[in-house]
PABALUM-50033 format. One record per residue (C-alpha): residue in three letters; x, y, z. Coordinates in nm, 2 decimals. Example, Ala and Ser with C-alpha at 12.3 -4.5 7.8 and 13.67 -1.06 7.14 Angstrom:
resn|X|Y|Z
Ala|1.23|-0.45|0.78 .
Ser|1.37|-0.11|0.71 .
END
This chain:
resn|X|Y|Z
Met|1.15|0.90|-2.59 .
Lys|1.05|1.19|-2.46 .
Arg|1.31|1.28|-2.24 .
Tyr|1.58|1.19|-2.56 .
Ile|1.31|1.51|-2.70 .
Ile|1.42|1.72|-2.41 .
Leu|1.78|1.65|-2.36 .
Ile|1.83|1.73|-2.76 .
Lys|1.62|2.06|-2.73 .
Ile|1.89|2.15|-2.46 .
Val|2.19|2.03|-2.63 .
Leu|2.02|2.24|-2.96 .
Ile|2.03|2.52|-2.75 .
Val|2.34|2.51|-2.62 .
Leu|2.50|2.48|-2.94 .
Leu|2.24|2.76|-3.07 .
Ser|2.44|3.04|-2.84 .
Leu|2.74|2.93|-2.92 .
Ala|2.71|2.99|-3.31 .
Ile|2.52|3.28|-3.27 .
Ala|2.83|3.43|-3.01 .
Phe|3.05|3.32|-3.29 .
Leu|2.83|3.48|-3.57 .
Ile|2.84|3.80|-3.38 .
Leu|3.20|3.81|-3.39 .
Lys|3.20|3.78|-3.73 .
Ser|2.99|4.03|-3.78 .
Leu|2.74|3.79|-3.94 .
Tyr|2.47|3.94|-3.79 .
Phe|2.13|3.87|-4.03 .
Thr|2.22|3.49|-4.01 .
Ser|2.27|3.54|-3.64 .
Val|1.94|3.73|-3.58 .
Met|1.78|3.40|-3.75 .
Met|1.95|3.19|-3.54 .
Gly|1.85|3.35|-3.23 .
Ala|1.48|3.35|-3.37 .
Ile|1.54|2.97|-3.39 .
Leu|1.69|3.00|-3.03 .
Val|1.40|3.17|-2.90 .
Val|1.17|2.91|-3.03 .
Leu|1.31|2.59|-2.92 .
Ala|1.35|2.75|-2.56 .
Phe|0.98|2.86|-2.56 .
Ser|0.93|2.53|-2.67 .
Leu|1.08|2.35|-2.37 .
Tyr|0.91|2.60|-2.13 .
Leu|0.58|2.47|-2.27 .
Asp|0.72|2.13|-2.23 .
Gln|0.81|2.17|-1.84 .
Arg|0.48|2.39|-1.78 .
Lys|0.27|2.10|-1.90 .
Thr|0.39|1.90|-1.62 .
Ile|0.41|2.16|-1.36 .
Arg|0.03|2.23|-1.46 .
Arg|-0.05|1.85|-1.37 .
Met|0.08|1.83|-1.06 .
Glu|-0.08|2.16|-1.00 .
His|-0.42|2.01|-1.09 .
Leu|-0.39|1.72|-0.89 .
Ile|-0.25|1.91|-0.58 .
Ala|-0.57|2.10|-0.60 .
Asn|-0.79|1.79|-0.61 .
Ile|-0.61|1.65|-0.35 .
His|-0.63|1.96|-0.09 .
Tyr|-1.03|1.99|-0.18 .
Gly|-1.10|1.59|-0.11 .
Asp|-1.08|1.47|-0.44 .
Leu|-0.90|1.12|-0.45 .
Asn|-1.06|0.99|-0.72 .
Leu|-0.83|1.20|-0.99 .
Ser|-0.49|0.97|-1.12 .
Phe|-0.24|1.13|-1.35 .
Pro|-0.26|1.03|-1.75 .
Val|0.01|0.82|-1.82 .
Pro|0.22|1.00|-2.10 .
Ser|0.21|0.69|-2.37 .
Ser|0.55|0.85|-2.49 .
Gly|0.68|0.63|-2.21 .
Gly|1.01|0.69|-2.06 .
Ala|1.08|0.90|-1.69 .
Glu|0.80|1.07|-1.68 .
Ala|0.56|0.77|-1.78 .
Gln|0.76|0.59|-1.48 .
Leu|0.71|0.89|-1.24 .
Thr|0.33|0.97|-1.33 .
Arg|0.26|0.52|-1.27 .
Ser|0.48|0.59|-0.93 .
Met|0.27|0.87|-0.85 .
Asn|-0.06|0.62|-0.93 .
Glu|0.04|0.40|-0.74 .
Ala|0.11|0.59|-0.42 .
Leu|-0.23|0.77|-0.49 .
Asn|-0.37|0.45|-0.46 .
Ala|-0.18|0.34|-0.17 .
Phe|-0.31|0.64|0.05 .
Arg|-0.68|0.62|-0.05 .
Ser|-0.68|0.23|0.05 .
Arg|-0.52|0.34|0.38 .
Leu|-0.73|0.67|0.44 .
Tyr|-1.09|0.43|0.35 .
Asn|-0.97|0.17|0.58 .
Ser|-0.86|0.42|0.81 .
Val|-1.20|0.58|0.78 .
Val|-1.39|0.27|0.82 .
Ala|-1.22|0.11|1.09 .
Glu|-1.29|0.51|1.29 .
Ala|-1.63|0.48|1.20 .
Glu|-1.68|0.08|1.31 .
Thr|-1.50|0.19|1.65 .
Asp|-1.73|0.49|1.69 .
Ala|-2.03|0.26|1.68 .
Trp|-1.97|0.00|1.90 .
Gln|-1.85|0.26|2.17 .
Lys|-2.23|0.47|2.12 .
Leu|-2.37|0.12|2.15 .
Ile|-2.17|0.00|2.43 .
Arg|-2.22|0.31|2.63 .
Val|-2.61|0.30|2.65 .
Leu|-2.60|-0.06|2.68 .
Thr|-2.39|-0.08|2.97 .
His|-2.57|0.26|3.12 .
Glu|-2.88|0.08|3.11 .
Ile|-2.75|-0.25|3.26 .
Met|-2.64|-0.07|3.56 .
Asn|-2.88|0.15|3.65 .
Ser|-3.06|-0.18|3.71 .
Ile|-2.82|-0.39|3.86 .
Ala|-2.74|-0.13|4.15 .
Pro|-3.06|-0.13|4.32 .
Ile|-3.10|-0.56|4.32 .
Ile|-2.75|-0.52|4.48 .
Ser|-2.84|-0.29|4.74 .
Leu|-3.20|-0.45|4.82 .
Ser|-3.02|-0.81|4.85 .
Glu|-2.79|-0.65|5.13 .
Thr|-3.05|-0.45|5.26 .
Val|-3.32|-0.79|5.33 .
Thr|-3.02|-0.96|5.46 .
Glu|-2.93|-0.72|5.72 .
Arg|-3.31|-0.68|5.81 .
Ala|-3.35|-1.04|5.82 .
Ala|-3.10|-1.13|6.08 .
Leu|-3.22|-0.80|6.31 .
Asn|-3.56|-0.91|6.28 .
Gly|-3.52|-1.23|6.34 .
Met|-3.63|-1.56|6.16 .
Asn|-3.67|-1.95|6.24 .
Glu|-3.38|-2.13|6.17 .
Arg|-3.50|-2.30|5.82 .
Asp|-3.65|-2.02|5.66 .
Tyr|-3.37|-1.78|5.74 .
Ala|-3.13|-2.01|5.55 .
Val|-3.34|-2.05|5.23 .
Met|-3.38|-1.65|5.17 .
Leu|-3.04|-1.61|5.29 .
Gln|-2.94|-1.87|5.01 .
Ala|-3.15|-1.67|4.76 .
Ile|-3.02|-1.35|4.83 .
Gln|-2.65|-1.44|4.84 .
Thr|-2.74|-1.59|4.49 .
Ile|-2.92|-1.31|4.37 .
His|-2.59|-1.04|4.54 .
Arg|-2.33|-1.27|4.34 .
Arg|-2.50|-1.29|4.01 .
Ser|-2.59|-0.92|4.00 .
Lys|-2.21|-0.83|4.12 .
Gly|-2.07|-1.08|3.86 .
Leu|-2.28|-0.92|3.57 .
Leu|-2.16|-0.58|3.72 .
Asp|-1.83|-0.63|3.70 .
Phe|-1.91|-0.83|3.33 .
Val|-2.05|-0.49|3.20 .
Glu|-1.72|-0.30|3.38 .
Asn|-1.51|-0.51|3.20 .
Tyr|-1.67|-0.39|2.86 .
Arg|-1.70|-0.03|2.98 .
Lys|-1.32|-0.04|2.91 .
Leu|-1.37|-0.03|2.53 .
Thr|-1.50|0.33|2.58 .
Arg|-1.22|0.47|2.80 .
Ile|-0.93|0.47|2.60 .
Pro|-0.70|0.75|2.76 .
Thr|-0.54|1.00|2.56 .
Pro|-0.17|0.85|2.53 .
Thr|0.10|1.00|2.70 .
Met|0.36|1.05|2.38 .
Gln|0.72|1.03|2.48 .
Ile|1.02|0.88|2.32 .
Phe|1.17|0.52|2.42 .
Pro|1.40|0.21|2.33 .
Val|1.22|-0.05|2.16 .
Ser|1.48|-0.28|2.35 .
Thr|1.36|-0.16|2.71 .
Leu|1.02|-0.25|2.54 .
Phe|1.07|-0.58|2.49 .
Ser|1.30|-0.66|2.80 .
Asp|1.01|-0.59|3.03 .
Leu|0.80|-0.79|2.79 .
Gln|1.04|-1.08|2.86 .
Lys|0.95|-1.07|3.26 .
Leu|0.63|-0.96|3.22 .
Val|0.49|-1.28|2.99 .
Pro|0.69|-1.60|3.09 .
Ala|0.67|-1.88|2.80 .
Ala|0.79|-2.18|2.94 .
Gly|0.86|-2.42|2.67 .
Ile|0.79|-2.18|2.35 .
His|1.09|-2.06|2.22 .
Val|1.03|-1.69|2.18 .
Val|1.25|-1.46|1.98 .
Tyr|1.33|-1.14|2.02 .
Ser|1.46|-0.88|1.73 .
Ile|1.52|-0.56|1.67 .
His|1.67|-0.38|1.37 .
Pro|1.84|-0.11|1.41 .
Ala|1.95|-0.18|1.77 .
Glu|1.86|0.16|1.88 .
Leu|1.54|0.19|1.70 .
Arg|1.31|0.37|1.95 .
Leu|0.96|0.47|1.90 .
Tyr|0.78|0.77|1.98 .
Ala|0.44|0.66|2.19 .
Asp|0.29|0.63|2.46 .
Arg|0.51|0.33|2.64 .
Ser|0.26|0.15|2.90 .
Met|-0.03|0.16|2.65 .
Ile|0.22|0.01|2.36 .
Glu|0.36|-0.24|2.63 .
Gln|-0.05|-0.35|2.71 .
Val|-0.07|-0.39|2.33 .
Leu|0.24|-0.65|2.31 .
Ile|0.12|-0.84|2.61 .
Asn|-0.20|-0.92|2.48 .
Leu|-0.07|-1.00|2.14 .
Leu|0.17|-1.24|2.32 .
Lys|-0.06|-1.38|2.54 .
Asn|-0.26|-1.52|2.26 .
Ala|0.04|-1.62|2.06 .
Ile|0.09|-1.84|2.30 .
Glu|-0.20|-2.03|2.34 .
Ala|-0.26|-2.02|1.97 .
Cys|0.06|-2.21|1.94 .
Cys|0.11|-2.42|2.29 .
Asp|-0.03|-2.71|2.08 .
Ser|0.24|-2.70|1.81 .
Glu|0.52|-2.97|1.81 .
Phe|0.75|-2.72|1.82 .
Pro|0.59|-2.35|1.94 .
Glu|0.79|-2.08|1.83 .
Ile|0.70|-1.72|1.87 .
His|0.89|-1.38|1.65 .
Ile|0.83|-1.10|1.79 .
Asp|1.02|-0.79|1.57 .
Ala|1.06|-0.47|1.54 .
Phe|1.20|-0.31|1.24 .
Arg|1.15|0.02|1.01 .
Arg|0.94|-0.04|0.69 .
Asp|0.94|0.29|0.44 .
Gly|1.06|0.48|0.71 .
Met|0.78|0.35|0.99 .
Pro|0.88|0.20|1.27 .
Val|0.65|-0.13|1.24 .
Val|0.64|-0.42|1.54 .
Thr|0.51|-0.72|1.43 .
Val|0.44|-1.06|1.64 .
Ser|0.39|-1.39|1.48 .
Asp|0.31|-1.73|1.58 .
Asn|0.36|-2.11|1.42 .
Gly|0.01|-2.19|1.57 .
Ser|-0.33|-2.35|1.42 .
Gly|-0.43|-2.00|1.26 .
Ile|-0.72|-1.80|1.23 .
Val|-0.97|-1.96|0.95 .
Pro|-1.04|-1.70|0.69 .
Glu|-1.42|-1.65|0.76 .
Ala|-1.34|-1.52|1.12 .
Leu|-1.01|-1.36|1.04 .
Asp|-1.17|-0.99|0.96 .
Lys|-1.39|-0.98|1.21 .
Val|-1.09|-1.01|1.48 .
Phe|-1.11|-0.70|1.56 .
Val|-1.47|-0.68|1.66 .
Pro|-1.61|-0.61|1.98 .
Phe|-1.73|-0.93|2.16 .
Phe|-1.65|-1.16|1.84 .
Thr|-1.38|-1.48|2.00 .
Thr|-1.33|-1.81|1.86 .
Lys|-1.16|-1.88|2.19 .
Gln|-1.40|-2.11|2.49 .
Gly|-1.47|-1.82|2.75 .
Gly|-1.33|-1.53|2.58 .
Ser|-1.42|-1.20|2.61 .
Gly|-1.44|-1.07|2.25 .
Ile|-1.27|-0.74|2.38 .
Gly|-0.88|-0.76|2.40 .
Leu|-0.80|-0.72|2.02 .
Ser|-1.05|-0.44|2.00 .
Val|-0.87|-0.26|2.24 .
Cys|-0.53|-0.28|2.10 .
Arg|-0.69|-0.18|1.78 .
Gln|-0.83|0.15|1.93 .
Ile|-0.53|0.22|2.09 .
Leu|-0.32|0.21|1.81 .
Asn|-0.58|0.44|1.66 .
Arg|-0.50|0.69|1.90 .
His|-0.18|0.71|1.83 .
Gly|-0.26|0.73|1.46 .
Gly|-0.15|0.40|1.32 .
Asn|-0.31|0.10|1.26 .
Ile|-0.27|-0.32|1.36 .
Thr|-0.34|-0.60|1.10 .
Val|-0.35|-0.94|1.09 .
Ala|-0.21|-1.24|0.85 .
Ser|-0.31|-1.60|0.88 .
Glu|-0.29|-1.93|0.73 .
Ile|-0.48|-2.23|0.92 .
Glu|-0.16|-2.46|1.05 .
Lys|0.11|-2.24|0.96 .
Gly|0.05|-1.95|1.22 .
Thr|-0.03|-1.58|1.24 .
Thr|0.11|-1.28|1.25 .
Phe|-0.04|-0.91|1.40 .
Thr|0.14|-0.62|1.26 .
Met|0.15|-0.27|1.43 .
Gln|0.25|0.03|1.21 .
Phe|0.39|0.35|1.37 .
Pro|0.33|0.71|1.23 .
Gly|0.63|0.76|0.97 .
Thr|0.62|1.13|1.06 .
Arg|0.71|0.95|1.45 .
Ala|0.97|0.76|1.35 .
Ile|1.26|0.79|1.57 .
END
């Protein structure tokens, strides 16, 4: 309704301007002055309408600038284009708030885990290193000094067991230290087609139908190629394990643009992830796989965070799982 009122005001201003010009030509100056006054009132009213909208925008921008993201536009009761625009802006703000919150929570959670891992690995490695060194020293001295064959065999077996288990624990700790050593991405522009081509060679999927799709075909990414390749290898291996027992195992790897942002998804038709585990799959050390380390997906999320993007998961039992990698729109090529 308000849109039509503004339109009517504009039409009246045009008509009044023509009428005033005609009256002046006819030397009807008093009437032209009266109509001129009406013209000024209409123009000022139109200015106030537009100024009101501009002030709302300035107020909203100022609040966003100073970190107040709880503000939203009041939707005009008059309806029309302005009301629709206001609703769209409120929806965009809500989406922005949600993404910002998820990003902050994920970053804080990752930082907390990294600090914990650094402390644990430091203490464990400080304890293991002397044990390994001592076991090697004792073995060497026993061989040099001489012992009877039976005692030497028993001692050697014990020392070897200590050494083997200590070395295994050291390797185990080193594996977890990877979570705190994600390097800064070396950004470059590259076509998704070459990335997918290499992925097919690196991760063979015998007996599983794997479909690669790129829209548009010339889609490119601005990212660290080796790091994104690492993420996709991990996701593809997980998908292969998830659907290997399906009657007709199938995996789809798709790359496309969504709202101007490049997106890559990895979907399988496997058994799916149980709802109670869905929100924990990116938590370090959490795993639903027998013998799994629980760091693979956590590393994937950290890599995407380093790129300024994110990774999410959706899953249904007995229907499959989809991992979605989204890159920042400003880096869409």
